[in-house]
VEXDREN-2710 file (C-alpha; in Angstrom, 1 decimal):
% VEXDREN-2710
k/r/px/py/pz
1/MET/-36.6/39.9/2.4
2/SER/-39.6/38.6/0.6
3/VAL/-38.8/35.8/-1.9
4/ARG/-41.6/37.1/-4.1
5/SER/-39.9/40.4/-4.7
6/SER/-36.7/39.1/-6.3
7/SER/-35.3/36.5/-8.7
8/LEU/-32.5/34.1/-7.9
9/ILE/-30.0/33.0/-10.6
10/VAL/-28.2/29.8/-10.2
11/PHE/-25.4/28.6/-12.5
12/GLY/-24.3/24.9/-12.6
13/ALA/-21.5/23.3/-14.5
14/PHE/-23.9/21.3/-16.7
15/ALA/-27.0/23.4/-16.6
16/SER/-27.8/27.0/-15.6
17/LEU/-31.3/27.9/-14.3
18/THR/-33.0/31.2/-13.5
19/ILE/-35.5/31.0/-10.7
20/VAL/-38.3/33.5/-11.2
21/PRO/-41.3/34.1/-8.9
22/LEU/-44.5/33.1/-10.6
23/GLY/-46.1/36.2/-9.1
24/LEU/-44.0/38.3/-11.5
25/MET/-45.1/36.1/-14.4
26/GLY/-48.8/36.4/-13.7
27/VAL/-49.1/32.8/-12.8
28/GLU/-51.0/32.4/-9.5
29/PRO/-50.2/29.6/-7.1
30/ALA/-53.6/28.2/-7.4
31/GLN/-53.4/28.2/-11.2
32/ALA/-50.0/26.4/-11.1
33/GLN/-51.4/23.9/-8.7
34/SER/-54.4/23.2/-10.9
35/GLN/-52.0/22.4/-13.7
36/GLY/-50.7/19.5/-11.5
37/GLU/-47.1/20.9/-11.6
38/VAL/-46.6/21.8/-7.9
39/ASP/-47.9/21.4/-4.4
40/ALA/-49.4/24.2/-2.3
41/GLY/-47.1/27.0/-1.2
42/ASP/-44.8/29.5/-2.9
43/ARG/-44.1/28.8/-6.6
44/TYR/-41.2/29.6/-8.9
45/ALA/-40.5/28.9/-12.5
46/THR/-37.1/27.9/-13.9
47/VAL/-35.7/28.8/-17.3
48/SER/-32.6/27.3/-19.0
49/GLN/-30.0/29.9/-19.6
50/SER/-29.8/28.8/-23.2
51/GLY/-33.4/29.8/-23.5
52/GLY/-32.6/33.5/-23.0
53/ASP/-34.5/35.8/-20.7
54/PRO/-37.4/34.5/-18.7
55/ASP/-40.9/35.0/-20.1
56/LEU/-42.6/37.6/-17.9
57/THR/-45.8/37.7/-19.9
58/GLY/-47.7/35.7/-17.3
59/GLN/-47.3/32.2/-18.6
60/ALA/-44.7/29.5/-18.0
61/SER/-43.3/28.9/-21.4
62/ALA/-41.8/25.8/-22.9
63/GLY/-38.6/24.7/-21.2
64/GLN/-39.7/26.2/-17.9
65/GLN/-40.5/24.2/-14.8
66/VAL/-42.6/25.3/-11.8
67/VAL/-41.0/24.3/-8.4
68/GLY/-41.9/24.8/-4.8
69/ALA/-40.0/26.8/-2.2
70/ASP/-38.9/23.6/-0.5
71/ASP/-37.3/22.4/-3.7
72/LEU/-35.0/25.5/-3.8
73/VAL/-32.9/23.8/-1.2
74/ARG/-31.3/21.7/-3.9
75/PHE/-30.3/24.9/-5.7
76/SER/-28.4/26.4/-2.7
77/LEU/-25.1/25.5/-4.1
78/PRO/-21.7/26.0/-2.5
79/ASP/-18.9/27.3/-4.7
80/THR/-17.4/23.9/-5.0
81/ASP/-20.6/22.5/-6.6
82/LEU/-20.5/25.3/-9.2
83/VAL/-17.1/24.1/-10.2
84/THR/-17.7/20.3/-10.1
85/GLY/-21.2/20.5/-11.6
86/ALA/-22.8/18.7/-8.7
87/VAL/-26.3/20.0/-8.1
88/ASP/-28.1/17.8/-5.7
89/THR/-25.3/16.9/-3.4
90/PRO/-21.9/18.4/-2.5
91/PRO/-18.9/16.9/-4.3
92/THR/-17.2/13.9/-2.9
93/PRO/-13.6/14.4/-1.7
94/GLU/-12.4/12.2/-4.5
95/LEU/-14.2/14.3/-7.1
96/ALA/-13.0/17.5/-5.5
97/THR/-9.4/16.3/-5.6
98/GLN/-9.7/15.6/-9.2
99/GLN/-11.1/19.1/-9.9
100/GLY/-8.3/20.7/-7.8
101/ILE/-10.6/21.8/-5.0
102/ASP/-9.1/22.0/-1.5
103/VAL/-11.7/20.3/0.7
104/PRO/-10.9/20.5/4.5
105/ASP/-10.5/17.1/6.1
106/PRO/-13.2/16.8/8.8
107/TYR/-11.2/14.1/10.6
108/ALA/-8.0/16.2/10.9
109/PRO/-7.0/17.4/14.3
110/ILE/-8.2/20.9/15.1
111/GLY/-5.4/22.1/17.3
112/ILE/-5.4/24.7/20.0
113/ARG/-5.1/28.3/18.8
114/SER/-3.0/30.7/20.8
115/GLY/-2.5/34.0/19.0
116/PRO/-0.6/33.4/15.8
117/LEU/0.4/29.8/16.9
118/THR/-1.6/26.6/16.7
119/TRP/-0.6/23.7/19.0
120/PHE/-1.4/20.1/18.2
121/PRO/-1.1/17.8/21.3
122/ALA/-1.5/14.1/21.1
123/ILE/-0.9/10.9/23.1
124/ASP/-0.8/7.3/21.9
125/LEU/-1.2/4.1/23.9
126/ALA/-0.4/0.8/22.3
127/VAL/0.0/-2.9/23.1
128/GLY/2.4/-4.9/21.1
129/TYR/4.0/-8.3/20.4
130/ASP/7.6/-8.9/19.2
131/SER/8.6/-12.4/18.1
132/ASN/12.4/-11.6/18.2
133/THR/13.2/-8.5/20.2
134/ASP/17.0/-9.1/20.0
135/SER/17.0/-9.8/16.3
136/GLU/19.0/-12.9/16.8
137/VAL/18.9/-16.5/15.8
138/ASP/17.7/-17.5/19.3
139/ALA/14.4/-15.6/19.3
140/ARG/13.1/-14.1/22.5
141/GLN/9.4/-13.2/22.4
142/VAL/8.1/-10.3/24.4
143/ARG/4.9/-8.3/24.9
144/THR/5.1/-4.5/25.1
145/LEU/3.0/-1.6/26.3
146/THR/4.0/1.8/24.8
147/LEU/3.0/5.3/25.8
148/SER/3.9/8.0/23.3
149/PRO/3.0/11.7/24.0
150/GLU/3.8/14.5/21.6
151/ILE/3.1/18.1/20.8
152/SER/3.7/20.1/17.7
153/VAL/3.3/23.8/16.8
154/GLU/2.8/25.8/13.6
155/SER/2.9/29.6/13.2
156/ASP/0.5/31.7/11.2
157/TRP/2.6/34.8/10.7
158/SER/2.2/37.1/7.7
159/ARG/6.0/36.8/7.2
160/HIS/8.4/34.1/8.5
161/ALA/7.4/30.7/9.8
162/TRP/8.1/28.4/12.7
163/THR/7.4/24.8/13.2
164/GLY/8.4/22.6/16.1
165/SER/7.7/19.3/17.6
166/LEU/8.5/17.3/20.8
167/ARG/7.9/13.5/20.7
168/GLY/8.7/10.9/23.3
169/SER/7.9/7.3/24.2
170/LEU/8.1/4.9/27.1
171/GLU/8.0/1.2/26.4
172/TYR/7.4/-1.5/29.1
173/VAL/8.5/-5.0/28.2
174/ASP/7.0/-8.0/30.1
175/ASP/10.4/-9.7/30.5
176/GLY/11.4/-7.3/33.4
177/ARG/14.0/-5.3/31.5
178/ASP/14.4/-1.6/31.9
179/LEU/11.9/0.7/30.3
180/GLY/12.7/1.6/26.7
181/ARG/12.6/5.3/26.1
182/SER/13.1/7.8/23.3
183/LEU/12.8/11.5/22.8
184/ALA/13.0/13.8/19.7
185/ILE/12.9/17.6/19.7
186/ASP/12.9/19.5/16.3
187/ASN/12.6/23.2/15.6
188/GLU/12.8/25.1/12.3
189/LEU/12.5/28.9/11.9
190/ARG/12.3/30.5/8.4
191/LEU/13.1/34.2/8.2
192/ASP/11.9/35.9/5.0
193/LEU/14.5/38.7/4.3
194/GLY/12.9/40.4/1.4
195/LEU/11.4/38.8/-1.7
196/GLU/14.5/36.9/-2.8
197/THR/16.3/35.8/0.3
198/THR/15.4/33.4/3.1
199/VAL/17.3/32.2/6.2
200/THR/16.4/28.9/7.8
201/LEU/17.6/28.1/11.3
202/ARG/17.1/24.6/12.8
203/GLY/18.0/22.7/15.9
204/GLY/17.1/19.5/17.6
205/TYR/17.9/16.8/20.1
206/THR/17.4/13.0/19.8
207/LEU/17.5/10.3/22.5
208/THR/17.4/6.7/21.3
209/GLY/18.4/3.3/22.6
210/GLU/21.0/1.3/20.7
211/PRO/20.1/-2.4/21.2
212/ASP/22.7/-4.9/22.2
213/SER/22.2/-6.7/18.9
214/ASP/23.4/-3.6/16.9
215/ASP/26.5/-4.0/14.8
216/ASN/28.2/-1.2/16.8
217/ALA/27.2/-2.6/20.3
218/ALA/30.0/-3.6/22.6
219/ALA/30.8/-7.4/22.7
220/GLY/28.8/-9.0/25.5
221/ALA/26.4/-6.1/25.9
222/ASP/23.4/-6.7/28.0
223/GLY/20.6/-4.1/27.3
224/SER/20.5/-1.0/25.2
225/THR/22.9/1.9/25.2
226/ASP/21.6/5.5/25.3
227/THR/22.6/7.6/22.4
228/HIS/22.2/11.4/22.6
229/GLU/22.5/13.6/19.5
230/PHE/22.4/17.4/19.4
231/GLU/22.0/19.2/16.1
232/VAL/22.1/22.8/14.9
233/GLY/22.1/24.3/11.4
234/ALA/21.5/27.3/9.2
235/THR/20.8/27.8/5.5
236/VAL/20.8/31.0/3.5
237/ALA/18.9/30.8/0.1
238/ARG/18.7/33.5/-2.5
239/THR/17.1/33.7/-5.9
240/ILE/19.3/35.4/-8.5
241/GLY/17.5/35.6/-11.8
242/PRO/16.8/32.1/-13.1
243/VAL/19.0/30.5/-10.4
244/GLU/18.3/29.7/-6.7
245/ALA/21.5/29.4/-4.7
246/SER/21.8/28.2/-1.1
247/LEU/24.6/27.7/1.4
248/GLY/24.1/25.6/4.6
249/VAL/26.1/24.7/7.6
250/ASP/25.2/21.9/10.0
251/ALA/26.9/20.6/13.2
252/SER/26.0/17.7/15.5
253/ARG/27.4/16.2/18.7
254/SER/26.9/12.5/19.5
255/LEU/27.3/11.1/23.0
256/PHE/27.0/7.5/24.1
257/SER/26.3/6.2/27.6
258/ASP/28.2/3.3/29.1
259/THR/27.1/-0.2/28.2
260/ASN/26.2/-2.9/30.8
261/LEU/27.9/-6.2/30.2
262/ALA/26.3/-9.6/30.6
263/GLY/29.1/-10.9/32.7
264/GLY/29.0/-7.9/35.0
265/GLY/30.7/-4.5/34.8
266/VAL/30.4/-1.8/32.2
267/GLN/32.0/-0.8/28.9
268/SER/32.9/2.8/28.4
269/ASN/31.9/4.4/25.1
270/GLU/33.8/7.6/25.4
271/ASP/35.9/6.6/22.4
272/ARG/32.6/6.8/20.3
273/ASN/31.7/10.3/21.3
274/ARG/32.2/12.6/18.3
275/PHE/31.5/15.9/16.5
276/ASP/30.3/16.1/12.9
277/GLY/30.2/19.3/10.8
278/ASP/29.1/19.7/7.2
279/LEU/29.1/22.6/4.7
280/THR/26.6/22.3/1.8
281/MET/26.2/24.4/-1.4
282/ARG/23.3/23.9/-3.8
283/LEU/22.4/25.5/-7.1
284/SER/19.0/24.9/-8.7
285/GLN/16.6/26.5/-11.2
286/ALA/14.4/29.1/-9.5
287/PRO/10.9/28.1/-8.4
288/GLY/8.3/28.2/-11.2
289/PRO/8.7/25.1/-13.5
290/ILE/7.3/21.8/-12.4
291/MET/10.7/20.1/-12.8
292/ARG/13.8/21.9/-11.6
293/PRO/17.3/20.5/-12.0
294/PHE/19.8/21.0/-9.2
295/VAL/23.4/20.2/-8.2
296/GLU/24.6/19.9/-4.6
297/GLY/28.1/19.6/-3.1
298/THR/29.0/18.7/0.5
299/ILE/32.2/18.7/2.5
300/GLY/32.4/17.6/6.1
301/LEU/34.6/16.7/9.1
302/ARG/34.3/14.0/11.7
303/ARG/36.3/14.3/14.9
304/PHE/36.2/11.8/17.9
305/ASP/36.9/12.8/21.5
306/GLU/39.6/10.2/21.8
307/ARG/42.1/10.1/18.9
308/VAL/42.5/6.3/19.1
309/ASP/39.5/3.9/19.8
310/ARG/39.4/0.7/21.8
311/ASN/40.6/-1.3/18.7
312/GLY/43.6/0.9/18.2
313/PHE/42.3/2.9/15.1
314/GLU/42.3/6.6/14.6
315/ARG/38.8/7.2/13.0
316/ASN/38.9/11.0/12.4
317/SER/38.0/11.6/8.8
318/LEU/37.2/14.1/6.0
319/GLY/34.0/13.5/4.0
320/TYR/32.8/14.9/0.6
321/GLY/30.0/14.3/-1.8
322/LEU/28.5/15.6/-5.1
323/ARG/25.0/14.8/-6.5
324/GLY/22.6/16.1/-9.1
325/GLY/19.0/15.5/-9.8
326/LEU/15.5/16.9/-10.2
327/THR/13.0/18.5/-7.8
328/ILE/9.4/18.0/-8.9
329/ALA/6.8/20.4/-7.7
330/ASP/3.6/19.2/-6.0
331/ASP/1.3/20.7/-8.7
332/GLY/0.8/17.3/-10.5
333/PRO/0.3/13.7/-9.5
334/LEU/4.1/13.2/-9.1
335/SER/6.1/15.2/-6.6
336/GLY/9.4/15.0/-4.6
337/GLU/13.1/14.8/-5.4
338/ALA/15.5/12.3/-6.9
339/SER/19.3/12.4/-7.4
340/ILE/22.4/10.4/-8.1
341/GLY/26.0/11.2/-7.3
342/PHE/29.0/10.0/-5.3
343/ALA/30.3/10.3/-1.8
344/GLY/33.7/9.5/-0.2
345/GLU/35.5/9.6/3.1
346/GLN/39.3/9.8/3.8
347/PHE/40.6/8.6/7.2
348/ALA/43.5/9.8/9.3
349/ASP/44.6/6.2/9.9
350/ASP/46.3/4.5/7.0
351/GLN/45.0/1.1/8.4
352/LEU/41.5/2.2/7.5
353/GLU/40.5/2.0/3.8
354/ASP/39.4/5.2/2.2
355/VAL/35.9/5.1/0.7
356/LEU/34.4/6.3/-2.6
357/THR/31.0/5.1/-3.7
358/LEU/28.1/5.9/-5.9
359/THR/25.0/7.3/-4.2
360/ALA/21.3/7.4/-5.0
361/ALA/18.6/9.3/-3.2
362/ALA/14.8/9.7/-3.8
363/SER/11.8/10.8/-2.0
364/LEU/8.9/10.6/-4.4
365/THR/5.1/10.5/-4.1
366/TRP/2.8/9.5/-6.9
367/ASP/-1.0/10.2/-6.5
368/VAL/-2.2/7.3/-8.6
369/THR/-5.9/8.3/-8.0
370/ALA/-7.7/10.5/-5.5
371/LEU/-7.8/7.4/-3.2
372/THR/-4.4/5.8/-3.7
373/SER/-0.8/7.1/-3.4
374/VAL/2.5/5.4/-3.9
375/THR/5.8/6.5/-2.3
376/LEU/9.4/5.6/-3.0
377/ASP/12.2/6.4/-0.6
378/VAL/15.9/5.6/-1.5
379/GLU/18.9/6.6/0.6
380/THR/22.6/6.1/0.7
381/GLU/24.6/7.0/3.8
382/LEU/28.2/6.5/5.1
383/ASP/27.7/5.5/8.8
384/PRO/30.7/5.4/11.2
385/THR/31.3/1.9/12.7
386/THR/33.2/0.4/15.6
387/ARG/34.2/-2.8/13.7
388/ALA/37.9/-3.5/13.8
389/GLY/39.5/-2.7/10.4
390/SER/36.4/-0.9/9.0
391/GLY/36.0/2.9/8.8
392/VAL/32.3/3.2/7.7
393/GLY/29.3/1.1/6.8
394/ILE/28.0/2.0/3.3
395/ASN/24.3/1.8/3.9
396/ARG/21.8/1.6/1.1
397/SER/18.1/1.4/1.7
398/ALA/14.9/1.5/-0.4
399/GLU/11.2/1.3/0.5
400/LEU/8.2/1.2/-1.7
401/GLY/4.9/2.2/0.1
402/LEU/1.3/2.3/-0.8
403/THR/-1.6/4.1/0.9
404/HIS/-5.2/3.5/-0.1
405/ALA/-8.3/5.1/1.4
406/LEU/-10.8/2.4/2.0
407/ARG/-13.1/5.1/3.3
408/ARG/-12.6/8.8/3.8
409/ASN/-11.4/8.2/7.3
410/VAL/-9.9/4.7/6.9
411/ASP/-6.5/4.2/5.4
412/LEU/-4.7/1.0/4.4
413/ARG/-0.9/1.2/4.4
414/LEU/1.4/-1.4/2.8
415/GLY/5.2/-1.4/2.2
416/VAL/8.2/-3.5/1.2
417/GLY/11.8/-2.5/1.7
418/VAL/15.4/-3.6/1.7
419/ASP/18.3/-2.4/3.9
420/ASP/21.9/-3.3/3.0
421/THR/25.2/-2.3/4.7
422/VAL/28.6/-3.2/3.4
423/PHE/31.5/-2.5/5.7
424/SER/34.6/-0.9/4.1
425/GLY/37.9/-2.7/4.4
426/ILE/36.6/-6.0/5.6
427/ASP/34.5/-8.8/4.2
428/ALA/31.3/-8.1/6.1
429/GLU/27.8/-7.3/4.9
430/THR/24.3/-7.3/6.5
431/ARG/21.0/-7.2/4.6
432/THR/17.5/-7.1/5.8
433/TYR/14.2/-7.5/3.8
434/SER/11.1/-6.1/5.3
435/GLY/7.4/-5.8/4.8
436/ARG/4.7/-3.9/6.6
437/ALA/1.0/-3.5/6.7
438/GLY/-1.2/-1.2/8.7
439/LEU/-4.7/0.2/9.1
440/THR/-5.7/3.6/10.5
441/TRP/-9.2/4.5/11.4
442/ARG/-9.8/8.2/12.3
443/ALA/-13.0/8.0/14.2
444/SER/-13.1/11.7/14.8
445/PRO/-10.7/14.7/14.9
446/ILE/-10.0/13.7/18.5
447/VAL/-9.8/9.8/18.4
448/ALA/-7.9/7.5/16.0
449/PHE/-7.2/3.8/16.1
450/ARG/-4.4/2.0/14.4
451/LEU/-3.0/-1.5/13.7
452/ASP/0.6/-2.0/12.5
453/THR/2.5/-5.2/11.6
454/THR/6.0/-5.7/10.3
455/TYR/8.0/-8.7/9.2
456/GLU/11.8/-8.7/8.8
457/HIS/14.1/-11.4/7.3
458/GLU/17.9/-11.2/7.6
459/PRO/19.9/-14.0/5.9
460/ASP/22.9/-15.1/8.0
461/ASP/25.5/-17.8/7.7
462/ASP/24.8/-18.9/11.2
463/GLY/21.1/-19.1/10.6
464/ASP/18.5/-16.8/9.2
465/ILE/17.0/-14.2/11.5
466/ASN/13.2/-13.6/11.3
467/ARG/11.2/-11.0/13.3
468/PHE/7.5/-10.3/13.4
469/THR/6.0/-7.4/15.3
470/ALA/2.4/-6.3/15.8
471/GLN/1.0/-3.2/17.6
472/ALA/-2.5/-2.0/18.2
473/GLY/-3.0/1.5/19.5
474/VAL/-5.4/4.4/20.2
475/THR/-4.4/8.0/19.7
476/LEU/-6.1/11.0/21.5
477/ARG/-5.4/14.3/19.8
478/ARG/-6.6/17.8/19.7
END
């Protein structure tokens, strides 16, 4: 289509211009050039929107500017520019975020599309250093090589949603010990049953290694103990007027492998194998407001395969909890959830002290600026223990994290935390202070580099325990 036969109207946030062919105004290119306003080539005049309709009498009136065809490139504005007011260049990601514009991340993995599913494979290779791999007073330094493959999937259905992931790792330690390994499988399927009701099904499996320095490790353990955990669960949620109600049931099965002993032989852990089941009901304000109050109650059972453990205690128990708090929508700079409440556990064995304690939980994100975000994670858990005379360890942890974008594809990560466990029924407590720092450089959607360091300090009557770890890795992803 000839540019001389039409007019182009361009609106900006700070100025609106009408581009009019000079041929329609009676101004010839040669005439415009003789006036010293433009170079050779097609010519157009611009008129401020505030100046009303363009003057088509044949002269470029006051407030008009004659520009060349090449100059029109700067007026080819994407929609985001029309919102942010940028004319000469596209908006920066920071400005777009401030204006509420969703700008695609050019460094994010693309994934592999397969019908309505998108798969995201990745593999990470890292070298590391650990100044105290056993977390003991007598530090043992090691160097590690870790290979971590993973794949995740997301659905793109018009209704319902499925997400899943499989992550594993193999760690070689230069002191000749067995390879460290871990595996995690997670799946979640959301079924939309009408406008007001959803059913969420979930399942997973986790393989981890319990180090011989763990509080629950057998005395004289040499090397880690494999821990297998299987989980299934379902939640039904329905909106009834201004209230959203949900009922969930979760079950897990924990299995522990035998432990090798330093003096030879093995220690059976069959008395630690157990089944856990929980029933949870939650009432909250229906989605809509930025802040929604909620109340949640839980009741659960814990049953061990062997009624009496190696120390002569019957650890079967009944647990319960109640908490209330706020859910904050992600429409503003602050989002997440925070609550306070109480939790308790009653044991079948009178030798074990029943527990009732205050709880606090939070998972909050504060977007301080478009470049900086702060996170706060707080958690309270009642963890079963094998210590003689104690039923559970009351674990309280908190971590404050900060992420700052040094560049669009370079993130600086910092964090400090504390982890404290008090064992019920006995005079025993462990506390660990930690700090971390890391840097991630996403060179492209396919390649990313990272550097992570951590420092842990654990005060102890027999001598403080300090541990420093560092790891540098490269991730290939799709």
